[in-house]
C-alpha positions as CSV (number, residue, x, y, z in Angstrom):
1,M,-132.8,-101.9,89.4
2,I,-131.1,-98.9,87.9
3,S,-127.4,-99.1,87.5
4,E,-125.0,-96.6,89.0
5,Q,-123.7,-95.6,85.6
6,L,-127.2,-94.8,84.3
7,L,-128.0,-92.9,87.5
8,Y,-124.9,-90.8,87.2
9,S,-125.5,-90.2,83.5
10,L,-129.1,-89.1,84.1
11,A,-128.1,-86.8,87.0
12,G,-125.4,-85.3,84.7
13,I,-127.9,-84.7,81.9
14,G,-130.3,-83.2,84.4
15,L,-127.7,-80.8,85.8
16,F,-126.7,-79.8,82.3
17,A,-130.3,-79.1,81.3
18,I,-130.9,-77.0,84.4
19,G,-127.7,-75.0,83.8
20,L,-128.5,-74.5,80.1
21,R,-132.0,-73.3,80.9
22,A,-130.7,-70.9,83.5
23,T,-128.0,-69.7,81.1
24,L,-130.6,-68.9,78.4
25,L,-133.1,-67.2,80.8
26,H,-130.9,-64.9,82.9
27,H,-129.6,-61.6,81.6
28,M,-127.2,-60.6,84.4
29,L,-123.6,-61.8,84.4
30,L,-123.3,-63.6,87.7
31,P,-126.4,-65.8,87.4
32,R,-125.2,-66.8,83.9
33,L,-121.8,-67.6,85.1
34,L,-123.2,-69.8,87.9
35,A,-125.5,-71.5,85.4
36,L,-122.5,-72.2,83.1
37,N,-120.7,-73.8,86.1
38,V,-123.7,-76.0,86.7
39,C,-123.6,-77.1,83.0
40,G,-119.9,-77.9,83.5
41,A,-120.7,-80.0,86.6
42,G,-123.2,-82.0,84.6
43,V,-120.6,-82.7,81.9
44,F,-118.1,-83.7,84.5
45,L,-120.6,-86.1,86.0
46,I,-121.3,-87.6,82.6
47,F,-117.6,-88.1,82.1
48,I,-117.3,-89.9,85.4
49,A,-120.3,-92.1,84.5
50,I,-118.5,-93.0,81.3
51,A,-115.3,-93.9,83.2
52,Y,-117.1,-96.0,85.8
53,A,-116.5,-99.7,85.1
54,G,-118.2,-101.3,88.1
55,V,-117.1,-102.1,91.7
56,E,-114.7,-104.9,90.7
57,N,-113.0,-103.2,87.8
58,M,-110.7,-100.2,87.7
59,A,-112.1,-97.1,86.1
60,D,-110.7,-95.7,82.9
61,P,-108.1,-93.1,83.9
62,V,-108.5,-90.9,80.8
63,P,-112.0,-89.5,81.5
64,Q,-110.9,-89.0,85.1
65,A,-107.9,-87.0,84.0
66,L,-110.1,-84.9,81.7
67,V,-112.5,-84.2,84.6
68,L,-109.7,-83.1,86.9
69,T,-108.2,-80.8,84.2
70,G,-111.7,-79.5,83.4
71,I,-112.3,-78.6,87.0
72,V,-109.1,-76.6,87.1
73,V,-109.9,-74.8,83.8
74,A,-113.5,-74.1,84.9
75,V,-112.3,-72.5,88.2
76,S,-109.7,-70.4,86.3
77,A,-112.2,-69.3,83.6
78,T,-114.8,-68.4,86.3
79,A,-112.3,-66.3,88.1
80,M,-111.3,-64.5,84.9
81,A,-114.9,-63.9,83.9
82,L,-115.7,-62.5,87.3
83,A,-112.7,-60.2,87.2
84,L,-113.7,-59.0,83.7
85,G,-117.3,-58.5,84.8
86,R,-116.2,-56.4,87.7
87,R,-114.1,-54.2,85.4
88,L,-117.0,-53.8,83.0
89,E,-119.2,-52.7,85.9
90,A,-116.6,-50.3,87.1
91,L,-116.3,-48.8,83.6
92,K,-120.1,-48.5,83.4
93,D,-120.2,-46.5,86.7
94,E,-117.6,-43.9,85.4
């Protein structure tokens, strides 16, 4: 039977691969930004899989803290990129 850690790692690798493919294929800003967020979710899932120590043991808190910090940074960077993209579109229309 497949372990939870391996399952989470494979799911994270799959998410990262899907996001990377979409990032390279799309030319517009919004689909690229969403694809980068999918890549980030894959990386977060891999970090959580690394931190997982089984049902009986406590998980390693360092990767969990990195994931929480990464989520905050990813949301902030996405908001900033969307705001900059909106300004660029406004400048193009002028």
